[in-house]
C-alpha positions in Angstrom: 48.1 25.1 -74.1 44.9 26.9 -72.9 41.5 24.2 -72.7 38.4 25.7 -73.1 35.8 25.6 -71.4 32.7 28.0 -70.2 29.2 27.8 -68.5 26.3 28.5 -70.7 23.2 30.9 -70.0 20.8 34.3 -70.6 21.4 35.8 -68.6 24.7 34.8 -66.9 26.3 38.1 -66.7 25.7 37.8 -63.0 27.7 34.1 -63.3 30.2 33.8 -60.7 31.4 30.5 -62.8 34.6 32.1 -64.0 35.2 33.3 -60.3 35.2 29.7 -59.5 36.7 28.2 -61.9 39.8 30.6 -62.6 40.8 29.6 -58.6 40.1 26.1 -59.2 42.6 26.1 -62.1 45.6 28.4 -60.3 45.0 25.9 -57.2 45.4 22.9 -58.9 47.7 24.1 -61.9 45.5 23.7 -64.6 45.6 25.6 -68.0 42.3 26.3 -68.6 40.4 29.4 -70.4 36.8 29.5 -68.5 34.6 32.2 -70.0 30.4 33.2 -70.2 28.4 32.0 -73.5 24.7 34.3 -73.5 22.9 31.9 -75.2 20.6 32.1 -77.4 16.8 31.0 -76.6 16.2 29.8 -79.1 19.2 28.3 -81.5 20.8 25.7 -77.8 21.4 23.6 -79.7 24.0 25.7 -82.2 25.4 27.5 -79.7 26.8 24.3 -78.2 27.8 22.7 -81.1 30.1 25.5 -82.6 31.1 25.7 -78.8 32.8 22.2 -79.0 33.9 22.4 -83.0 35.8 24.4 -82.0 37.8 23.1 -79.5 35.5 23.6 -76.6 36.1 21.2 -73.9 33.3 21.2 -72.0 30.5 23.4 -71.2 28.6 24.6 -67.4 24.8 24.9 -68.1 22.5 27.5 -66.5 18.9 28.5 -66.7 17.2 28.0 -68.6 18.6 25.4 -70.6 19.4 22.3 -68.9 16.5 20.7 -69.8 17.2 21.1 -73.4 20.7 19.8 -72.1 19.3 16.4 -71.2 17.7 16.3 -74.6 20.4 17.2 -76.3 23.6 14.6 -75.2 23.6 11.1 -76.3 25.1 9.7 -73.4 23.4 10.9 -69.3 25.4 10.0 -65.5 22.5 8.1 -63.5 22.2 11.2 -61.4 21.6 13.5 -64.7 19.5 11.1 -65.8 16.8 11.2 -62.9 17.1 14.4 -62.4 16.1 15.1 -66.5 18.6 18.0 -66.3 21.9 18.4 -67.1 24.6 20.8 -66.2 27.4 20.0 -67.3 28.4 19.1 -70.2 31.9 16.1 -71.5 33.4 15.9 -74.7 33.3 12.5 -75.1 36.5 11.1 -77.5 34.4 9.5 -80.0 32.9 13.4 -80.5 29.9 12.7 -78.6 28.7 14.7 -75.5 27.9 12.9 -71.5 25.7 14.9 -70.2 25.8 15.2 -65.6 24.2 17.1 -63.3 26.7 17.7 -60.4 24.0 20.0 -58.5 22.8 17.3 -56.0 26.7 16.2 -54.8 27.3 19.8 -54.8 24.5 19.7 -51.9 25.9 16.8 -50.1 29.6 17.9 -49.9 28.5 21.2 -48.4 26.5 20.0 -45.9 28.9 16.8 -45.3 32.9 17.8 -45.9 31.8 21.7 -45.6 30.1 21.7 -42.1 30.6 18.1 -40.8 26.6 17.0 -41.2 26.5 13.7 -40.6 23.2 12.0 -43.0 24.0 8.5 -41.2 20.5 7.1 -39.7 18.7 11.2 -40.7 15.6 12.0 -41.2 15.7 14.3 -44.1 12.5 16.8 -46.0 13.8 18.0 -49.0 10.6 20.9 -50.5 9.5 20.9 -53.5 9.8 19.2 -57.0 10.4 21.0 -59.3 14.4 21.5 -61.6 16.3 22.2 -58.3 14.5 19.0 -56.5 15.2 16.3 -58.7 18.9 17.1 -58.6 19.0 16.2 -55.8 17.2 13.0 -55.1 19.6 10.6 -56.0 22.6 12.5 -54.8 20.8 12.4 -50.8 19.1 8.5 -51.4 23.1 7.5 -51.4 24.2 10.2 -48.7 23.2 7.2 -46.2 19.5 9.3 -44.7 16.9 6.5 -43.1 14.5 8.7 -44.7 13.1 10.9 -47.0 10.6 13.2 -47.4 9.5 15.1 -50.4 6.6 18.4 -50.0 5.4 20.1 -52.8 2.7 23.3 -52.4 1.0 20.6 -55.3 1.0 16.9 -53.9 1.2 14.6 -56.8 4.4 16.7 -58.3 5.8 15.5 -55.0 4.8 11.8 -55.5 6.0 11.5 -59.0 9.3 13.0 -57.5 10.1 10.6 -54.8 8.6 7.8 -57.3 12.2 7.8 -59.0 14.0 7.0 -55.8 15.0 3.7 -55.2 13.5 0.7 -52.8 16.6 0.7 -50.7 15.3 3.8 -49.1 12.5 5.2 -48.3 10.8 7.3 -49.8 7.1 9.3 -49.8 5.7 12.6 -50.9 3.2 14.4 -49.6 1.6 18.4 -49.5 2.9 20.8 -47.1 -0.4 20.4 -44.8 0.6 16.6 -44.9 3.5 18.2 -42.8 2.1 18.9 -39.1 3.2 16.9 -36.2 6.7 15.9 -38.3 9.6 16.5 -36.9 12.7 15.7 -39.5 17.4 16.4 -38.8 17.9 18.3 -41.7 15.5 20.4 -43.7 16.1 21.6 -47.7 14.4 24.3 -49.3 14.3 23.5 -52.7 11.8 25.7 -54.1 11.8 29.3 -55.3 10.1 30.9 -53.1 13.7 33.0 -51.5 13.5 35.0 -54.8 10.3 36.4 -53.4 11.6 36.8 -49.7 9.5 34.1 -48.3 9.2 30.7 -47.4 7.1 27.9 -48.3 3.9 27.7 -45.8 5.6 24.7 -43.2 5.1 24.4 -39.5 6.9 26.4 -37.4 7.9 23.1 -35.2 9.3 20.6 -38.1 12.8 20.6 -36.6 14.3 17.5 -34.3 16.2 18.6 -31.5 20.0 19.6 -33.0 18.3 19.7 -36.7 19.5 21.5 -39.4 18.2 23.8 -42.5 19.7 25.0 -46.0 18.5 27.1 -48.7 19.2 26.2 -52.3 19.5 30.2 -52.3 21.9 32.0 -51.7 22.3 36.1 -51.7 24.6 38.1 -50.2 22.4 38.8 -46.7 20.7 35.4 -45.5 17.9 34.4 -47.5 14.2 34.2 -46.5 14.2 30.7 -45.1 18.0 31.2 -43.8 16.3 32.9 -41.5 13.4 30.9 -40.6 15.7 28.2 -39.6 17.8 30.7 -37.0 14.6 31.6 -36.4 13.2 28.0 -35.0 16.0 26.2 -33.2 18.2 25.3 -36.3 21.4 24.3 -35.1 23.1 25.5 -38.0 21.6 26.9 -41.1 23.3 27.5 -44.7 22.4 28.8 -47.3 23.6 27.5 -51.3 26.6 29.3 -52.2 28.8 26.1 -50.7 26.9 24.0 -53.4 27.5 26.3 -55.6 30.7 26.1 -55.0 30.5 22.6 -54.9 29.2 21.2 -58.3 31.2 23.5 -60.4 34.1 21.5 -58.0 32.3 17.9 -59.1 32.6 19.2 -63.1 35.9 21.0 -62.8 37.0 16.6 -61.3 35.0 15.2 -64.7 36.7 17.7 -66.9 40.2 17.6 -65.3 40.2 14.3 -63.2 41.4 16.3 -59.6 39.2 17.6 -57.6 39.8 20.9 -56.1 39.5 22.1 -52.7 36.9 23.7 -52.8 36.5 25.2 -49.3 39.5 27.6 -50.3 37.6 29.3 -52.8 34.2 29.3 -50.8 35.8 31.5 -48.0 37.2 33.7 -50.7 33.9 34.2 -52.0 32.7 34.6 -48.8 34.6 37.5 -47.3 34.2 39.5 -51.0 30.3 39.7 -50.6 
């Protein structure tokens, strides 16, 4: 019997999730059917309820429904609670829905597991204070880094996000202009600037010697932030394709109890570009 899963969003036809999860299922010997659902912007809750009522076991949630998914579920993981957004819905045995957010752990695992970045003792800069940055906060703070700075065009939003951090790791927020003279071992772009092929207004000398850059966005060609990293001496400049696959791998683990080998699927998608 095939176990039903899907991704819901609007638009949805561009989603690579069915390809990714089909590869995971084949790799792990799991019998799943994973499809796409074009969500109704006015009846997201109805779409979700119908899917699970018809035997669905899990949903991935993408734009613009992650915040609605957060509000819909009866139970949330800590990382989803802090993120204020849910990208993974899990049917519990008692009929309730549990929400999780796997984006941040996907980011951390791509950097650490696939590329060998050692977070221990590092100073990390997170650009942006929107949903993508919120989703990354808890996993970043659990990565072993020494300090996290959040910078945003509107400093108040950066301060608000920083205040959600745990006391164990220093977290601060600021505007982009306050970055002058600062140096970081890793700079992560969680802004949407790349959609317009631009880079946030950051100093040219942000990177410490051997520093890395990471753009949560990805594409067939290097993103604007990846190009910025390469032009400014980054030891490694990465896009977010690996994060996409790793967050899907975490969803798959939550649903099926087995963690697939994401690196193989990342290589498959790179080859297809």
